[in-house]
N, C-alpha and C positions, 0 to 999 in steps of 0.2 A: 608594471609588468611582474614584479616579484609577488605582489598580492594575487594576481591572476594565476601565476604558477603555483602558489600555495593552495589556492582553491581547487585547482585541477588535481593536485596531489592528494588533497583531502577527499575529493570526490572519488578518486581511484581507490582510495583506501576503504571506501564504503563497501560493506558486505553486500548490500542491496545492488549496487552497481556491478560488482563482480558477479553476483548471481545472474543478473540480466545478461552480462557478457557471455557467461557460460551457457545460458539458455539460448542466446542467439547462435552460438557455435553449435549447439546441439541441433538446432533447426537447419542452419546453413550447411554444415558438413555433409549430412546425408543427401541433401538436395543437390549439392555440387557433384558428389560422387555418383549419384544416380544419373544425372544428366550426362556426365562424362561416359559412364559405362553404357548407358542407353545408346549414345551416339556410336560407340564402338560396336555395339550389337547390331545397330541399323546397318552400319557398313559391312559387317560380316554377313548379315542376312542378304544384303544386296548382292554380294559376290556369290553366295551360295544359290540364291534365286536365279541369278543370271546363268549359272552353270546348269541348273535344272531346266531352265527355259530353253536354252540352246539345244539340249538333248531332245526335248519334246518337239521343238520346231524342226529339227532335222528329220525326225520321223514324219512330221506333217508334210514337209516338202516332197518327200518320197511318195507319200500316199496321195498327194493332190492330183497327180496324173491319173491314178486309178479312179479317183472320184469323178473325173471328167467322163469316164465311161461307165459310171455306176448304173445308168439307166439300162445298159445292155447286160449287166451281170444279174443273175437270179439272186433273189433276196437271201436264200439260204447259203449262197456262196460268199456273200459279203463278209460273214463272220470268219470264213477261211482266209479271205484276203487280208483282213485286219490281223489275224493271227500270224501271218507270214512276216509282218513288220513289227509285231509287238516284241519289245525287249524287256529285260528284267528291270523292274521298278517303274515301268511306263505302262499306263492304262489307256486304251483307245475305245471310244464310243462313237457310234455313228447314228445320227438322228436325221429324220426326214420330215419335211412339211410339203404336201402337194400344193400345186398352184391353185387348185379348185377349193382349197380350204377357206373357211370363212375368215374375215378380218379378225385378227387377234387370236386365231387358233394356235394351239400349242404344237409341239413337235412329237413325232412318233419315234419310239425307241426301236431301232432296227437291229443293231448288232453291237457286240463289244468284245474286246480281247484284253485280258482273259475273259471268258464268258461269264455272264451273270445268270444265276439260277432263275428259271421262269417265275417262280413265286416272288422274286425280288425285283422284277423288271419295273413294275408300276411304281414301287417305292423309289427306285433309282431315278426314274424319269421325273417324278414329282420333286425329288431332292434337287435335281439339276435346275428345274424351273424355279423352285423356291430360292435357289442361290442367286437368281437374277442374271445369270450369264447369257441365257438365250434371249432375254429381252433386249440386250445390247445390240443384237443383230438388226433389230427393227424390221421393217417390211422389205428392205432392199435385198437382204441376204447377200451382202457384198462386204468385202474388206476382211483382212486378216487381223484378228484382235489378239495381241499378246496380253496375257493376264497374270495375276498372282493371287488367285482366290482359293482360300482354304475351305474345304468341305469335309464332312465326316461321312464315311460309308456306313452301310448297314452292319458291317462286321466290326465297327468301332475303329477302323483303321483310318487315320487322317491322310488326305491326299491334297495335292496342290494342282489346281487346274491352271495350266501354263499357256494354253492357246485355244482359240476357236478358229477353225478353217472352214468357211462357208463356200460352197460351190453351187452355182445356179445351172440347172439343166432343163431340158424340155419338160420333164415330169414334175420338177419342183426344186426345192432348196435342200441340199444335203449339207450337214454340218458335222465336221469331225472334231470331237472334243478330246484333247490330249491332256493327260494329267500324270503327275509323278507321285508315286507312293512315298510318304514321309516315314522312312523306316528308322534311321538312327536318331539319337536325341537332338542333334543340331537341326536336322531337317524337320522334326516334329514341332519345333518352335517357330518355324516360318509362318508369318502371317499373324502371330500372336503378339500382344503388347509385351514389352520387356518386363513389366512387373509380374507377369504370369510365370516367369522363370523360377524354378524351385529355389535356386541359390539366392535369388533376390528376396523371395519370401522368407527364407530361413534367416538371411542376414537382417531383414527388417524386423523379424520377430525377436532375434537376439538383441538388436539395437533398442527396440522398444522396451524389452525387459530391463536392459541395462539403464536406459533413461528413467524408467519407472523407479528402479532402485535408487538412483541418484536423487530423483525428486523426493522420494520418501525420506531419504537421509537429510536432504536440504530442509524439507518441511519440519522434520523432527528436530533438527538443530535450531531452526527459527522458533519453533514452539518452545524448545528448552530455553532459549534466550528470553522470549517473552515471559515465560514462567519465572525465570530468574529475576527479570525486571519487576514483575508483579510482586514477587517476594520481597525485593528491596523496598518497594513502595510501602508494602504492608508493614514491614519491620520499622521503616522510618516513621510511619504514622501510628505505630504501636497498636496495630490491629491484630497482630499475631505474636506469640511468644516463640522462643527458640532461636537457633543459630542458622546462619546461611548454610554452613557446611552440612547441617543435619537435613535441610530441605532441598539441597541441590541434588539433582538426579543425573547430571551429566558429569562423568569422571573428569573430563578435560577441563571443566570449570571449577574443579575443587580448589586449585590454588587461588583463583579469583574469589571464591566463596570464603576461604580462610582469610584473605586480605580484607574482605568486607567485614568479617567478624572482628579482626584486629582494629580496623578503622572505627567500627561502632564502639568497641571497648574504649578506644582512645577518646572518642567524642564524649561518651558518657563520663569518663574520668575527668575530662576537661571541664564539662558542665558542672560536675560536682565541685571541682576545685574553684570554679568561678563563683558559684553560690557561696562557698565558704569564704573566699576572699572578699566578696561584696559585703558579707555580713561583718567580717572582721574590720574592713575599711570603714564601714559606716559607724561601727562601735568606736573605732579609734578616732574618728573625726568628732563624733558627738560628745565624747568625754571632755576634750578641751573646750569645745564650744559651750557646753553646759557650765564648765568652770568659769569661762569668761563672762557668761551671762550672770552667774552668781556674784562674781567680783564687781559687776557693774551696779549691783543694787546699792551698796553703801556709797558709791560715787554719786548716784542720783540724789541721795538724801543730803549729801554735803554740798552739792552745787546749788547756788542760789538761783531762784527762778528768774531774776533779772540779769543773770550772767548769760547773755545770748551766745557768746562765743563758746562757752562750755556746754550749753544746751545743744548747740549745733554739732559739737564734737560727739556728744553722747548719741544724738540721733544718727550721725554718720556711722558710729560703731554699731548701733542697733540695726541699721539698714544693711551694713556689711555682714553682720551675723545672720540676718534673715536670708540674704543671698547665699551665704555659705550653707545654711540649712537646705535651701532649695537645690543647690548643686550636689550636696550629699545625697538627697533623696533621688535626684535625677540620675546620679552616677549609680546608685543602688538599683534603680529601676532598669537602667541600661544593662548593667551586669546580669541582672536576673533575666532580662529579655534574651540576652545572648545565650545564657545557659539553657533557657527554655527552647531556643532555636536549635541548639545542638542536641538536646535530649528532652523533647516535649513530654510532659507527663501523660501517662496512659489514662485517659478519662474521656467520657462523653460529656459534652458541655450543653446544659440547658440554656439556649440562647435567650429565651424570654426572661428567665431569672437573671441572667448575666446583664442584660440591658437595663432591667430595673435597678439592679445593684449599682451599676456604674452611674446611672442617672441620679440615684440617691446620694452618691458620693459628691456630686456637683450641685446638689440642691441648695446648700448654703451659699456657695459662690454665686449661683444664679440669682438668689434672693438679694444678696448684697449689691448686685449690679442692676436690680429691678428688672430682671428678665424672667419670663415664664419658661421653665424647662419641662416639656411634656413628653413622656414615653407613650408609644402606641404599639401594642403587641397585637398584630392582626392575626397571627397564627403561631402555633407551637412549632418549634424547630430545635434540632440539636446539631452540634458540630462534632466531628470525630475526635478532635484533640485541640490542645493549645488554648485552654480557657484563659490563662493569665495573659498570653500574648494578645488574644482578641480583646480582652477587657482593657489592656493597656492601649491598644490601637484605638478603640472606641473612646477611651478617656482623652487621648490626645486630640481626636477630632472634635469632641464636645468642648474641650477647653479652647480650641481654636475658634469654634463657633461663638462661644460666650465672649471672647475677647473682641470680636468684630461686631456682634449684634448690638444695636442701640438700646438704651434703656426703654422699658415699656414694651419691647417686642417679645416674640415667642421663638424659642428654638425647639423643634420637634425631632424626636428620635423614633423612627418607625421600623418595626421588624416585619418583614414580609417573606413568606416562603413561596418560591417558584417551583417549577417542575424539576429543575436540575440544581438550582442554587438557592441559598438563603441570602436575602438582601437586608442590610441595616442602613437606613437612610437618615442622615443628619442634615437638617435644613435650617437656615437662619435667614434673617431679613437684613443682613449687613450690606456693605457697599459692593460685595463681590470682588472679583479679581480682573484686572485688565487683561485683554486677550494676549498681549505680548508677554505677559508674565506667567500665564497659565502653564506653559511647559516646565516651569522651574519651581512650582509650588511644593513638589515633593523632594526637592534637592536638599542636601544637608546644609545647615547654617544659613537658610534663606527664610527671612521673616519680613512681612510687610505691615505688621500691626503697629499701632501707636503704643510704644513701650511705656511712656509715662502714664498712659491711661490704664494699661495692664498692671503696672506696678502699683498704682494707686488702689487697684481693686484686689491686690493680694498676690499677683504673679500667677504661677502655675507649676505643675510638676516638672516641666521641662525648662523652667527658668527663663522663658522667653529668649532662647538662644537660637531659634530657627531649627530646632530638632524635632518638634512635635509631629508634623506631618511626615517627616522622613522616617521617624520611628514607627509611625502607623503603617506606612507602606512596607517597611522592612518586616514588621511583624505579620502583616497579612500575607505577604509572599511566603513567609516561613511556614504557614499552616495551609498552603495551597490556595489561598484566597486572592482577591483583587481589591484594589481601591481606585476609585475614579472621582473626579471633581468637575463641576460645571457651574456656570452662573445660572441663576433662576430667572425665568421670564418675569418681568415686572420688578426685578431687584432681589438681591439676596444671593446666597451661595448654597450649594448642595454637594455633599460628599456621600458616596455610596460604597459601602463595604460589602463585598461578595464572598460567600463561603460555600464550600461543597457540602452537600447533604451527608449526614452520618449514615 
């Protein structure tokens, strides 16, 4: 439970997660507000529309009786009749379709109040037909249809058709179209989507501008952090000179940049002190070891050859001195490797030359074991840094291969350049590693080799203390590389060192 809580807390501390939460709020908040305000606008429009419709229907009920006698009223008098009932803000139109009209024929525009100019009559009739309201009457010319249809007049004034009142007479079908002029701002928005409202569009524009500013700031901050991380990698890999504080472009990150500079100074100072301490320690150990070896010379001359006990004692001392020499060299190598990890030398490494040099170093050891050690440089390649770390890692792997390979066999060291990485492959014909032990081969102080066989052949730089492959893995990871191991098909073992291209 505690672990799960820790993971959730760590997840919440992530800038990416917080940015996603802010983005979700940016999207959700306007949607929720828009839906809420739109519903309020719909309710308001419903009340306003009902008020306008009631006013129009009231006029329609009064005129309906007059329309029943429309056949007996001269056409030029119909306009006067409409004008008697026309009120402010309400428009009346009277249309007529004779019974003898062909199926699907339109309506004739008879009269209106207020009156429409003769030149605009045809446009007015066509606009009504185009709106589709007349098509709703069908062929029956029956039924009172309440509507809420917004149309634009020729004078650009918007109006709302609130009802159609059809009346069938002997001469045909009369239709009274009642509409209300949308004069004030609230009425003009009737029948329009809520997002057409000016205040909604202004609010949306302001919100989008604000969101764009926030996104630009967020992307700029993310870009600054990525640039800072790239600078850190470049400084760590010695690809650039200078200080973090000089390359930082975000003022808020200046304390972090200064802290990185102090940390880098501390690491370089520590690396320098480690190298000096390693050199002093090696010298301090080698001096008494050399003295002991010199003191052993007269003892060997004074011990009789048939004195087996004394001869065994001398051999034991020589063996102990040899192991001490190995330990001193191993300790020096480890200290130098640690120093190089903290402060890698700024250099491009010719991997082809490095492989050949390391192989030459082990040539005598391989010959003593009756093993053929063959380098194969398939392509030229360079690494960005860490030549000594890479050489030490490769040496540990070759030493491991020689200690397992049987006499008369071959150990190959192949350099191959891929599209993204450089691979150094060390293959032997030894017994391989059991599957159960494979996950532990890079662990510290883990060794499966025959120590007596290795010691008889001269030991190695790691002293056969189970540090070789562990050191190789540590060094490869220090230079941004990888190390993998697997059993070969048909017998043997293969170790692959992977390095980034320079």
